[in-house]
C-alpha positions as CSV (number, residue, x, y, z in Angstrom):
1,X,0.0,0.0,0.0
2,X,2.8,2.4,0.8
3,X,4.5,1.7,-2.5
4,X,1.2,2.4,-4.3
5,X,0.7,5.6,-2.4
6,X,4.3,6.7,-3.2
7,X,3.8,5.9,-6.9
8,X,0.5,8.0,-6.9
9,X,2.4,10.8,-5.2
10,X,5.1,10.8,-7.9
11,X,2.5,10.8,-10.6
12,X,0.7,13.7,-8.9
13,X,3.9,15.7,-8.6
14,X,4.6,15.2,-12.3
15,X,1.1,16.5,-13.2
16,X,1.6,19.5,-10.9
17,X,4.9,20.3,-12.5
18,X,3.5,20.0,-16.0
19,X,0.6,22.2,-15.0
20,X,3.0,24.7,-13.4
21,X,5.1,24.8,-16.6
22,X,1.9,25.4,-18.7
23,X,0.8,28.3,-16.4
24,X,4.3,29.9,-16.5
25,X,4.3,29.7,-20.4
26,X,0.7,31.1,-20.5
27,X,1.8,34.0,-18.2
28,X,4.8,34.7,-20.4
29,X,2.7,34.9,-23.6
30,X,0.1,37.3,-22.1
31,X,0.0,40.8,-23.7
32,X,0.7,43.7,-21.4
33,X,-1.7,44.3,-18.6
34,X,-3.4,47.7,-18.5
35,X,-1.1,49.1,-15.8
36,X,2.0,47.9,-17.8
37,X,0.7,49.5,-21.0
38,X,0.1,52.8,-19.1
39,X,3.6,52.7,-17.7
40,X,5.1,52.1,-21.2
41,X,3.0,54.9,-22.6
42,X,4.1,57.3,-19.9
43,X,7.7,56.3,-20.6
44,X,7.3,57.0,-24.4
45,X,5.6,60.3,-23.7
46,X,8.3,61.4,-21.3
47,X,11.1,60.5,-23.7
48,X,9.4,62.2,-26.7
49,X,8.8,65.4,-24.7
50,X,12.5,65.3,-23.8
51,X,13.5,64.9,-27.4
52,X,11.3,67.8,-28.4
53,X,13.1,70.0,-26.0
54,X,10.6,70.1,-23.1
55,X,7.0,71.3,-22.8
56,X,8.0,74.9,-23.3
57,X,9.8,74.3,-26.6
58,X,8.5,75.4,-30.0
59,X,8.7,71.8,-31.3
60,X,6.4,70.6,-28.5
61,X,3.8,73.3,-29.4
62,X,4.1,72.7,-33.2
63,X,1.4,70.0,-33.7
64,X,3.0,68.6,-36.9
65,X,6.4,68.2,-35.4
66,X,5.3,66.8,-32.0
67,X,2.8,64.5,-33.7
68,X,5.5,63.2,-36.0
69,X,7.8,62.5,-33.1
70,X,5.1,60.6,-31.1
71,X,4.1,58.6,-34.2
72,X,7.7,57.7,-34.9
73,X,8.4,56.7,-31.3
74,X,5.5,54.3,-31.2
75,X,6.3,53.0,-34.6
76,X,9.9,52.3,-33.5
77,X,8.7,50.5,-30.4
78,X,6.3,48.3,-32.3
79,X,8.9,47.6,-35.0
80,X,11.3,46.3,-32.4
81,X,8.7,43.6,-31.5
82,X,8.0,42.3,-34.9
83,X,5.6,45.0,-36.0
84,X,2.9,44.2,-33.5
85,X,-0.3,46.1,-34.3
86,X,-0.3,48.0,-31.1
87,X,2.3,48.5,-28.3
88,X,-0.3,46.9,-26.0
89,X,0.2,43.6,-27.8
90,X,3.8,43.4,-26.7
91,X,4.2,40.3,-24.5
92,X,4.2,40.9,-20.8
93,X,7.5,39.1,-20.4
94,X,9.1,41.7,-22.7
95,X,8.0,44.8,-20.7
96,X,11.5,45.6,-19.4
97,X,12.9,45.5,-22.9
98,X,10.1,47.7,-24.2
99,X,10.7,50.2,-21.4
100,X,14.4,50.3,-22.2
101,X,13.7,50.9,-25.9
102,X,11.3,53.7,-25.0
103,X,13.9,55.3,-22.7
104,X,16.6,55.2,-25.4
105,X,14.4,56.4,-28.3
106,X,16.3,58.6,-30.8
107,X,14.4,60.2,-33.7
108,X,15.7,59.7,-37.2
109,X,18.0,62.4,-38.6
110,X,15.3,64.1,-40.7
111,X,13.0,64.4,-37.7
112,X,15.7,65.6,-35.4
113,X,16.6,68.3,-38.0
114,X,12.9,69.3,-38.1
115,X,12.8,69.5,-34.3
116,X,16.1,71.6,-34.1
117,X,14.8,73.9,-36.9
118,X,11.5,74.4,-35.1
119,X,13.2,75.1,-31.7
120,X,15.6,77.6,-33.3
121,X,12.8,79.8,-34.4
122,X,11.6,82.6,-32.2
123,X,8.1,82.3,-30.9
124,X,5.8,85.3,-30.4
125,X,3.5,84.7,-27.5
126,X,0.4,86.8,-28.1
């Protein structure tokens, strides 16, 4: 009877381990949770505002320039993850990588030139 109980215990442990592995894989394949997506979005926004020269810069207030920078930053982020349709579809297990990419975002040369040109202009506050 003890041997039979021990064998049943071994089989039960194998099933638990298999189930645990399946749960771990499932958790790794989940898309970002809403809180994670919000954190990533805040990180992208913070970096783009920094690239534009801050909230008081001309580039930040020029809709075409700031919009182009935000679009490019999100496009860059999605491209790094196999062109997912939305940054929210990035896998949860890749959040740290996504945050690092967002923090290190650099606009392409043409956009950087556009930002610099815009910020070099004088602005008349009326």
